[in-house]
NUGUTI-357419 format. One record per residue: x, y, z of N, C-alpha, C in turn; residue in one letter. Coordinates in nm, 4 decimals. Atoms other than C-alpha are relative to their C-alpha. Example, Ala and Ser with C-alpha at 12.3 -4.5 7.8 and 13.67 -1.06 7.14 Angstrom:
2
    neast   nnorth      nup   caeast  canorth     caup    ceast   cnorth      cup residuo
   0.0890  -0.1190   0.0000   1.2300  -0.4500   0.7800   0.0900   0.1200   0.0000       A
  -0.0820  -0.1190  -0.0060   1.3670  -0.1060   0.7140  -0.0770   0.1090   0.0730       S
END
This chain:
190
    neast   nnorth      nup   caeast  canorth     caup    ceast   cnorth      cup residuo
  -0.0750   0.1117   0.0670   0.8943   1.3942   1.8593  -0.0938  -0.0306  -0.1392       M
   0.0552   0.0675   0.1353   0.5933   1.2941   1.6317   0.0100   0.0983  -0.1019       F
   0.0127  -0.0847   0.1124   0.5610   1.6208   1.4498   0.1392  -0.0167  -0.0899       D
  -0.0968   0.0054   0.0989   0.9383   1.5648   1.3524  -0.0524  -0.1007  -0.0861       Y
  -0.0143   0.1558   0.0970   0.8781   1.1811   1.2241  -0.1022   0.0565  -0.1205       L
   0.0734   0.0011   0.0993   0.5368   1.3110   1.0535   0.0348   0.0666  -0.1323       A
  -0.0399  -0.0816   0.0928   0.7455   1.5342   0.8488   0.0578  -0.0882  -0.0657       I
  -0.0679   0.1304   0.0490   0.9484   1.2512   0.7226  -0.1254  -0.1060  -0.0783       L
   0.0927   0.0782   0.0717   0.6902   1.0244   0.6664  -0.0827   0.0729  -0.0880       I
   0.0641  -0.0767   0.1137   0.4682   1.2608   0.4837   0.1037   0.0413  -0.1205       S
  -0.1091   0.0175   0.0979   0.7894   1.3369   0.2640  -0.0215  -0.1482  -0.1079       V
  -0.0408   0.1445   0.0832   0.8159   0.9650   0.1520  -0.1067  -0.0259  -0.0395       I
   0.1404   0.0211   0.0265   0.4506   0.8976   0.1264  -0.0521   0.0638  -0.1067       L
   0.0349  -0.1297   0.0818   0.4001   1.2062  -0.0711   0.0950  -0.0576  -0.1123       G
  -0.1006   0.0243   0.1095   0.6734   1.0715  -0.3052  -0.0612  -0.1022  -0.0341       L
   0.0979   0.0973   0.0903   0.4812   0.7659  -0.3602  -0.1088   0.0417  -0.0569       A
   0.0986  -0.0922   0.0575   0.1773   0.9393  -0.4324   0.0345   0.0559  -0.1287       L
  -0.0173  -0.0635   0.0828   0.3521   1.1644  -0.6395   0.0559  -0.0959  -0.0872       T
  -0.0283   0.1250   0.0939   0.5248   0.8411  -0.8250  -0.1099  -0.0331  -0.0906       H
   0.1503   0.0587   0.0437   0.1513   0.7113  -0.8952  -0.0493   0.0560  -0.0834       L
   0.0697  -0.1095   0.0362   0.0242   1.0237  -0.9975   0.0773   0.0408  -0.1316       L
  -0.1200  -0.0664   0.1440   0.3180   1.1112  -1.2532  -0.0542  -0.1110  -0.1121       M
   0.0213   0.1214   0.0944   0.2725   0.7442  -1.3784  -0.1425   0.0464  -0.0936       G
   0.1313  -0.0041   0.0742  -0.1034   0.7837  -1.4757   0.0283   0.1311  -0.0744       V
  -0.0368  -0.1236   0.0326  -0.0283   1.1424  -1.5733   0.0575  -0.0307  -0.1726       S
  -0.0817  -0.0107   0.1138   0.2238   1.0424  -1.8486  -0.0548  -0.1257  -0.0755       R
   0.0586   0.0796   0.0926   0.0364   0.7491  -1.9434  -0.1336   0.0393  -0.0534       L
   0.0708  -0.0888   0.0783  -0.2523   0.9876  -2.0444   0.0376   0.0409  -0.0971       I
  -0.0253  -0.0328   0.0643  -0.0493   1.1807  -2.2107   0.0492  -0.0426  -0.1375       Q
  -0.0124   0.0954   0.0961   0.0964   0.8878  -2.3994  -0.0659  -0.0797  -0.0566       L
   0.0980   0.0883   0.0260  -0.2046   0.7231  -2.4390   0.0307  -0.0834  -0.1820       R
   0.0355   0.0270   0.0999  -0.2143   0.6773  -2.7981   0.1741  -0.0731  -0.0367       H
  -0.1281  -0.0146  -0.0079   0.1834   0.5798  -2.7896   0.0871  -0.1217   0.1076       H
  -0.0724   0.0902  -0.0861   0.2172   0.3256  -2.5203  -0.1388  -0.1457  -0.0018       V
   0.1133   0.1099  -0.0190   0.0159   0.0066  -2.4035  -0.0465  -0.0428   0.1327       R
   0.0193   0.0012  -0.1451  -0.1598   0.0285  -2.1191  -0.0766  -0.1142   0.0273       I
   0.0098   0.0813  -0.0483  -0.2574  -0.2218  -1.9097  -0.0802   0.0164   0.1258       Y
   0.1256  -0.0420  -0.1181  -0.5667  -0.1963  -1.6602   0.0424  -0.0481   0.1170       W
  -0.0465   0.0677  -0.1038  -0.4328  -0.4650  -1.4191   0.0811   0.1024   0.0908       V
  -0.0900  -0.0900  -0.0508  -0.1744  -0.2147  -1.3610  -0.0255   0.1213   0.0442       Q
   0.0599  -0.0921  -0.0727  -0.3941   0.0917  -1.3109  -0.0954  -0.0613   0.0784       L
   0.0533   0.0028  -0.0902  -0.5999  -0.1036  -1.1008   0.1040  -0.0241   0.1129       A
  -0.1084  -0.0067  -0.1084  -0.3076  -0.1916  -0.8531   0.0494   0.1280   0.0067       W
  -0.0595  -0.1518  -0.0699  -0.2025   0.1866  -0.8691  -0.1195   0.0634   0.0642       T
   0.0985  -0.0339  -0.0627  -0.5615   0.2578  -0.7631   0.0221  -0.0349   0.1582       F
   0.0075   0.0502  -0.0942  -0.5100   0.0025  -0.4556   0.1179   0.0648   0.0576       N
  -0.1473  -0.0063  -0.0837  -0.1503   0.1044  -0.3785  -0.0215   0.1756   0.0457       V
   0.0139  -0.1556  -0.0510  -0.2865   0.4953  -0.3928  -0.0833   0.0300   0.1428       I
   0.0450   0.0039  -0.1117  -0.5210   0.4196  -0.1268   0.0204  -0.0750   0.1460       L
  -0.0587  -0.0006  -0.0986  -0.3199   0.2335   0.0763   0.0965   0.0613   0.0378       Y
  -0.0760  -0.1363  -0.0576  -0.0679   0.5219   0.1129  -0.0681   0.0781   0.0751       V
   0.0881  -0.1082  -0.1263  -0.3640   0.7418   0.2644  -0.0632  -0.0793   0.1110       L
   0.0289   0.0334  -0.1260  -0.4809   0.4734   0.4517   0.0881  -0.0493   0.1210       A
  -0.1408  -0.0077  -0.1028  -0.0992   0.4312   0.5999  -0.0218   0.1243   0.0534       L
  -0.0397  -0.1515  -0.0849  -0.0610   0.8268   0.6381  -0.1130   0.0090   0.0873       W
   0.1123  -0.0369  -0.1083  -0.4191   0.8480   0.7915   0.0320  -0.0926   0.1671       W
  -0.0545   0.0589  -0.1065  -0.3384   0.5588   1.0241   0.1365   0.0276   0.0804       G
  -0.1289  -0.0758  -0.0776   0.0199   0.7104   1.1144  -0.0458   0.1007   0.1012       M
   0.0200  -0.0776  -0.0632  -0.1721   0.9679   1.2569  -0.0311  -0.0270   0.1613       F
   0.0271   0.0519  -0.1258  -0.2667   0.7374   1.5682   0.1718   0.0438   0.1083       W
  -0.1074  -0.0186  -0.0360   0.0851   0.7821   1.6632   0.0488   0.0920   0.0907       W
  -0.0016  -0.0923  -0.0676   0.0613   1.1159   1.7693   0.0074   0.0043   0.1432       K
  -0.0199  -0.0245  -0.1268  -0.0276   1.0560   2.0832   0.0986  -0.1081   0.0916       H
  -0.1169   0.0549  -0.0738   0.2828   0.8618   2.1617   0.0754   0.0755   0.0911       L
  -0.0849  -0.0834  -0.0517   0.4428   1.0413   2.4548   0.1645  -0.0628  -0.0018       Q
  -0.1343   0.0329  -0.0284   0.7474   0.8491   2.4833   0.0519  -0.0661  -0.1525       V
  -0.0200   0.0828   0.1427   0.9586   0.7559   2.1457   0.1247  -0.0421   0.0202       W
  -0.0896   0.0609   0.0042   1.2111   0.5229   2.0938   0.0720  -0.0035  -0.1313       T
  -0.0337  -0.0141   0.1144   1.4702   0.5205   1.8213  -0.0107  -0.1015  -0.0764       V
   0.0850   0.0832   0.1285   1.3339   0.2110   1.7150  -0.0954  -0.0103  -0.0489       Q
   0.1421  -0.0383   0.0729   0.9758   0.3197   1.6888   0.0455   0.0914  -0.1319       E
  -0.0478  -0.0730   0.1174   1.1639   0.5830   1.4817   0.0094  -0.0302  -0.1455       F
  -0.0875   0.0448   0.1279   1.3836   0.3752   1.2247  -0.1579  -0.1199  -0.0155       F
   0.1222   0.0817   0.0483   1.0645   0.0878   1.1981  -0.1356   0.0934  -0.0503       F
   0.0747  -0.0733   0.0939   0.7986   0.3674   1.1004   0.0694   0.0540  -0.1037       L
  -0.0518  -0.0813   0.1058   1.0112   0.5244   0.8734   0.0733  -0.1280  -0.1232       T
  -0.0329   0.1191   0.1079   1.1185   0.1958   0.7173  -0.1071  -0.0472  -0.0685       L
   0.1239   0.0568   0.0514   0.7472   0.0957   0.6727  -0.0377   0.0511  -0.1005       Y
   0.0126  -0.1161   0.0710   0.7285   0.4330   0.4812   0.0528  -0.0390  -0.1512       T
  -0.0956   0.0314   0.0899   1.0165   0.3338   0.2775  -0.0328  -0.0863  -0.0807       I
   0.0218   0.2051   0.0914   0.8916  -0.0649   0.1668  -0.1336   0.0842  -0.0579       V
   0.1117  -0.0508   0.0781   0.5403   0.1722   0.0656   0.0425   0.0612  -0.1369       V
  -0.0427  -0.1375   0.1087   0.7450   0.4318  -0.1546   0.0266  -0.1100  -0.1330       F
  -0.0475   0.0748   0.0716   0.9351   0.1176  -0.3053  -0.1229  -0.1017  -0.0799       L
   0.1125   0.0592   0.0615   0.5931  -0.0655  -0.3752  -0.0419   0.0778  -0.0813       L
   0.1039  -0.0763   0.0884   0.4411   0.2450  -0.5500   0.1305  -0.0059  -0.1003       A
  -0.1329  -0.0202   0.1437   0.8052   0.2565  -0.7699  -0.0199  -0.1208  -0.0825       S
  -0.0028   0.1162   0.0911   0.7340  -0.0854  -0.9238  -0.0640   0.0004  -0.0981       M
   0.1120  -0.0056   0.1536   0.4153   0.0127  -1.1215   0.0829   0.0760  -0.1252       L
  -0.0412  -0.0656   0.0929   0.5813   0.2497  -1.3221   0.1500   0.0577  -0.0130       F
  -0.1218  -0.0435   0.0128   0.8942   0.3183  -1.4861   0.0382   0.1354   0.0413       P
  -0.0140  -0.1071  -0.0195   1.0622   0.6197  -1.3701   0.0088   0.1057  -0.1506       H
  -0.0485  -0.0962   0.1247   1.1146   0.7794  -1.7490  -0.1258  -0.1208  -0.0724       E
   0.1320   0.0870   0.0338   0.7441   0.6493  -1.9053   0.0651   0.0625  -0.1743       C
   0.0109  -0.0231   0.1558   0.8203   0.6748  -2.2974  -0.0911  -0.0679  -0.0772       S
   0.0697   0.0798   0.0976   0.6945   0.5964  -2.6155   0.0000  -0.1301  -0.0376       E
  -0.0109   0.1691   0.0348   0.6276   0.2307  -2.6909   0.0315  -0.0713   0.1202       G
   0.0128   0.0540  -0.1315   0.5886   0.1479  -2.3478  -0.1082  -0.1252   0.0053       L
   0.1208   0.1011  -0.0139   0.3935  -0.1971  -2.3093   0.0051  -0.0083   0.1946       D
   0.0339   0.0086  -0.1375   0.2309  -0.1703  -1.9447   0.0236  -0.1034   0.0412       C
   0.0060   0.1547  -0.0834   0.1584  -0.5248  -1.8917   0.1417  -0.0922  -0.0264       E
  -0.1301   0.0345   0.0139   0.5267  -0.5920  -2.0369   0.0944   0.0058   0.1531       E
  -0.0606  -0.0502  -0.1079   0.6237  -0.4146  -1.7663  -0.0485  -0.0512   0.1542       H
   0.0870   0.0607  -0.0991   0.3808  -0.5074  -1.4967   0.0529  -0.1627   0.0318       F
  -0.0276   0.1565  -0.0330   0.4898  -0.8767  -1.5324   0.1930  -0.0119   0.0022       F
  -0.1528  -0.0167  -0.0307   0.8726  -0.7971  -1.5349   0.0474   0.0265   0.1226       R
  -0.0334  -0.0179  -0.1895   0.8389  -0.6286  -1.1676  -0.0976  -0.0584   0.0538       N
   0.1095   0.0339  -0.1235   0.5716  -0.8352  -1.0549   0.0556  -0.1205   0.1250       K
  -0.0465   0.0021  -0.1249   0.7812  -1.0187  -0.8085   0.0785   0.0408   0.0855       N
  -0.0186  -0.1106  -0.1195   0.9401  -0.7264  -0.6753  -0.1274   0.0629   0.0391       W
   0.1583  -0.0607  -0.0237   0.5853  -0.5639  -0.6899  -0.0571  -0.0883   0.1311       F
   0.1004   0.0939  -0.1053   0.4204  -0.8979  -0.4686   0.1322   0.0194   0.1283       F
  -0.1654   0.0257  -0.1454   0.7813  -0.9193  -0.2706  -0.0257   0.1274   0.0676       G
   0.0386  -0.1739  -0.0661   0.7213  -0.5562  -0.1528  -0.1028   0.0034   0.0909       I
   0.1222   0.0097  -0.0974   0.3932  -0.5904  -0.0992  -0.0232  -0.0598   0.0886       Q
  -0.0001   0.0617  -0.1331   0.4386  -0.8595   0.1255   0.0686   0.0191   0.1110       L
  -0.0724  -0.0454  -0.1588   0.6829  -0.7368   0.3418  -0.0428   0.1054   0.0267       I
   0.0970  -0.1317  -0.0640   0.4468  -0.3815   0.3413  -0.1153  -0.0699   0.0939       A
   0.1400   0.0133  -0.0548   0.1689  -0.6115   0.4585   0.0372  -0.0666   0.1594       S
  -0.0650   0.0769  -0.1311   0.3965  -0.8327   0.7379   0.0544   0.1727   0.0676       L
  -0.0136  -0.0947  -0.1307   0.5331  -0.4855   0.8736  -0.1591   0.0820   0.0340       F
   0.1490  -0.0688  -0.0321   0.1741  -0.3529   0.8945  -0.0489  -0.0767   0.0798       D
   0.0733   0.0790  -0.0670   0.0975  -0.6659   1.1442   0.1040   0.0656   0.1282       I
  -0.0421  -0.0755  -0.1125   0.3635  -0.5181   1.4102  -0.0238   0.1394   0.0642       P
   0.0465  -0.0975  -0.0113   0.2535  -0.1625   1.3349  -0.1238   0.0219   0.0728       E
   0.0835   0.0285  -0.0846  -0.0593  -0.2528   1.4459  -0.0010  -0.0624   0.1326       T
   0.0432   0.0521  -0.1286  -0.0558  -0.4396   1.7227   0.1196   0.1340   0.0854       L
  -0.0378  -0.1150  -0.0651   0.2451  -0.1550   1.8549  -0.0954   0.0690   0.0498       F
   0.0895  -0.1245  -0.0737  -0.0293   0.1056   1.8874  -0.1086  -0.0701   0.0510       K
   0.0499   0.1032  -0.1310  -0.2455  -0.1625   2.0488   0.0518  -0.0096   0.1212       S
  -0.1045   0.0403  -0.1616   0.0186  -0.2330   2.3117   0.0321   0.1252   0.0657       Y
  -0.0381  -0.1433  -0.0518   0.1039   0.1617   2.3543  -0.1376   0.0761   0.0454       D
   0.0993  -0.0696  -0.0232  -0.2554   0.2246   2.4065  -0.0749   0.1187  -0.0874       G
   0.0551  -0.1007   0.1074  -0.3289   0.4171   2.0650  -0.1407  -0.0528  -0.0412       L
   0.1335   0.0772   0.0809  -0.5877   0.1844   1.9276   0.0220  -0.1200   0.0192       R
   0.0597   0.1601  -0.0043  -0.7305  -0.1335   1.9600   0.0114  -0.0590  -0.0915       G
   0.0091   0.0383   0.1650  -0.6985  -0.3671   1.7089  -0.1257  -0.0502  -0.0197       V
   0.1430   0.0462   0.0419  -1.0251  -0.4610   1.5298   0.0065  -0.1278   0.0126       P
  -0.0063   0.1656   0.0204  -1.1189  -0.8112   1.5532   0.0060  -0.0371  -0.1654       R
  -0.0089  -0.0263   0.1093  -1.1782  -0.7773   1.1506   0.1416   0.0094  -0.0146       E
  -0.1315  -0.0511   0.0600  -0.8301  -0.6710   1.1274   0.1017  -0.1848  -0.0326       Y
  -0.0419   0.1295   0.0077  -0.7127  -1.0771   1.1143  -0.0157  -0.0758  -0.1169       Y
   0.0179   0.0258   0.1668  -0.9003  -1.1733   0.8512   0.0571   0.0649  -0.0944       V
  -0.0240  -0.0561   0.1134  -0.8269  -0.8851   0.6371   0.1663  -0.0352  -0.0258       F
  -0.1527  -0.0134   0.0545  -0.4404  -0.8953   0.6942   0.0337  -0.1609  -0.0649       I
  -0.0726   0.1357   0.0640  -0.4460  -1.2685   0.6269  -0.0417  -0.0215  -0.1552       S
   0.0288   0.0218   0.1618  -0.6203  -1.2300   0.2820   0.0790   0.0576  -0.0783       A
  -0.1196  -0.0852   0.0359  -0.3800  -0.9342   0.2010   0.0924  -0.1219  -0.0439       L
  -0.1013   0.1003   0.0401  -0.1047  -1.2064   0.2733  -0.0611  -0.1063  -0.1397       L
   0.0049   0.0539   0.0606  -0.2373  -1.4477   0.0872  -0.0029   0.0429  -0.1454       L
   0.0010  -0.0666   0.1125  -0.3027  -1.2213  -0.2011   0.1531  -0.0089  -0.1026       I
  -0.1230  -0.0171   0.0599   0.0614  -1.1310  -0.2204   0.1063  -0.1030   0.0047       D
  -0.0649   0.1018   0.0176   0.1866  -1.4679  -0.1732  -0.0326  -0.0734  -0.1696       V
   0.0020   0.0177   0.1159  -0.0171  -1.5762  -0.4786   0.0284   0.0855  -0.1400       V
  -0.0319  -0.0804   0.1075   0.0799  -1.2663  -0.6689   0.1202  -0.0410  -0.0399       G
  -0.1254   0.0437   0.0297   0.4353  -1.3713  -0.6231  -0.0032  -0.1573  -0.0613       L
  -0.0221   0.1557   0.0302   0.3735  -1.7520  -0.7041  -0.0265  -0.0312  -0.1568       R
   0.0718   0.0603   0.1346   0.1742  -1.7151  -0.9910   0.0306   0.0931  -0.1766       S
  -0.0452  -0.0794   0.0787   0.2193  -1.6053  -1.3589  -0.1397   0.0150  -0.0931       S
   0.1423   0.0006   0.0864  -0.1270  -1.6701  -1.4897  -0.0845   0.1511  -0.0001       G
   0.0274  -0.1030   0.0065  -0.2702  -1.3715  -1.6333  -0.1276   0.0328   0.0604       R
   0.1307   0.0155  -0.0539  -0.6339  -1.4404  -1.5415   0.0219  -0.0102   0.1619       K
  -0.0582  -0.0523  -0.1199  -0.4827  -1.4533  -1.1745  -0.0024   0.1009   0.0418       V
  -0.0343  -0.1368  -0.0562  -0.3623  -1.1458  -1.1785  -0.0728   0.1058  -0.0585       H
   0.1714  -0.0887   0.0514  -0.6726  -0.9794  -1.3417  -0.0887  -0.0468   0.1284       A
   0.1050  -0.0074  -0.1205  -0.8576  -1.1000  -1.0164   0.0583   0.0531   0.1125       A
  -0.0689  -0.0264  -0.1348  -0.5673  -1.0281  -0.7672  -0.0489   0.1472   0.0594       L
   0.0559  -0.1266  -0.0463  -0.6507  -0.6311  -0.7395  -0.1376  -0.0074   0.0275       P
   0.1430   0.0030  -0.0228  -1.0145  -0.6594  -0.7517  -0.0040  -0.0866   0.1262       L
   0.0297   0.0378  -0.1410  -0.9801  -0.9143  -0.4396   0.0738   0.0836   0.0662       L
  -0.0622  -0.0620  -0.0771  -0.7611  -0.7043  -0.2923  -0.0961   0.1378   0.0589       W
   0.1088  -0.1584  -0.0511  -1.0041  -0.3603  -0.3077  -0.1075  -0.0670   0.0602       L
   0.1511   0.0835  -0.0334  -1.2875  -0.6275  -0.1880   0.0721  -0.0004   0.1343       L
  -0.0485   0.0272  -0.1753  -1.0772  -0.6902   0.1318  -0.0017   0.1127   0.0540       A
  -0.0107  -0.1482  -0.0823  -1.0111  -0.3264   0.1998  -0.1485   0.0555   0.0184       I
   0.1291  -0.0670  -0.0145  -1.3477  -0.2375   0.1341  -0.0871  -0.0288   0.0982       V
   0.0150   0.0729  -0.0643  -1.4436  -0.4784   0.3119  -0.0044   0.0226   0.2165       A
  -0.0177  -0.0329  -0.1443  -1.2767  -0.4455   0.6045  -0.0446   0.1432   0.0510       Y
   0.0267  -0.0874  -0.1090  -1.3214  -0.0851   0.6654  -0.1586   0.0380   0.0079       E
   0.1385  -0.0218   0.0097  -1.6845  -0.1066   0.5919  -0.0459  -0.0638   0.1512       T
   0.0438   0.0720  -0.1487  -1.6874  -0.3675   0.9081   0.0482   0.0501   0.1247       A
  -0.0209  -0.0762  -0.0856  -1.4760  -0.1399   1.0900  -0.0766   0.1227   0.0699       T
   0.0864  -0.1270  -0.0468  -1.7038   0.1714   1.0646  -0.1197  -0.0383   0.0415       S
   0.0736   0.0493  -0.0540  -2.0112  -0.0527   1.1349   0.0550  -0.0120   0.1557       I
  -0.0583   0.0305  -0.1436  -1.8194  -0.1701   1.4472   0.0042   0.1534   0.1165       D
   0.0142  -0.1719  -0.0562  -1.7567   0.2283   1.5307  -0.1187   0.0287   0.0520       R
   0.1278  -0.0804   0.0181  -2.1015   0.3050   1.4692  -0.0891  -0.0628   0.1147       I
   0.0769   0.0762  -0.1340  -2.2291   0.0470   1.7176   0.0441  -0.0133   0.0949       A
  -0.0296   0.0191  -0.1402  -2.0219   0.1064   1.9734  -0.0033   0.1417   0.0695       A
   0.0392  -0.1570  -0.0405  -2.1042   0.4811   1.9570  -0.0956  -0.0110   0.0899       A
END
């Protein structure tokens, strides 16, 4: 069953990556005719990391022997949410005169709202993997997911440019710290 689901997950997450990479490509091509906003690019980098990490993390589900329709729909819906998150960063048609800062703040509430939903989806997905005996929940996960939820809420509530300049950096710091800490734990346990 997982192989069947993995194809769907791969298509959806692949579309998310394609949208982000095409957005960056269009900005490069139109660099003299668009106003680039570094915060949008920082979030683009972060969402690419998120998509890749989620894609990697989905592989744990390969070991689940018995599948339910609820698990199938839950994991599919989670990846759809992540696709929608990626789609908020760039318009589908990037044309001359695009102001990326204006686009970002026009979609800010959608971006952080969808990111909050994705973070909330990650909690049961991580706990289900532990419950099904596929992977334990790293102790650092609770601090990590709390930090992401806080960043999402602050992003939703704030319109301050300085706050929004700090958020993608804090998100990146959180994921790097989490990955470093869990890697050290795996090395120490081995």
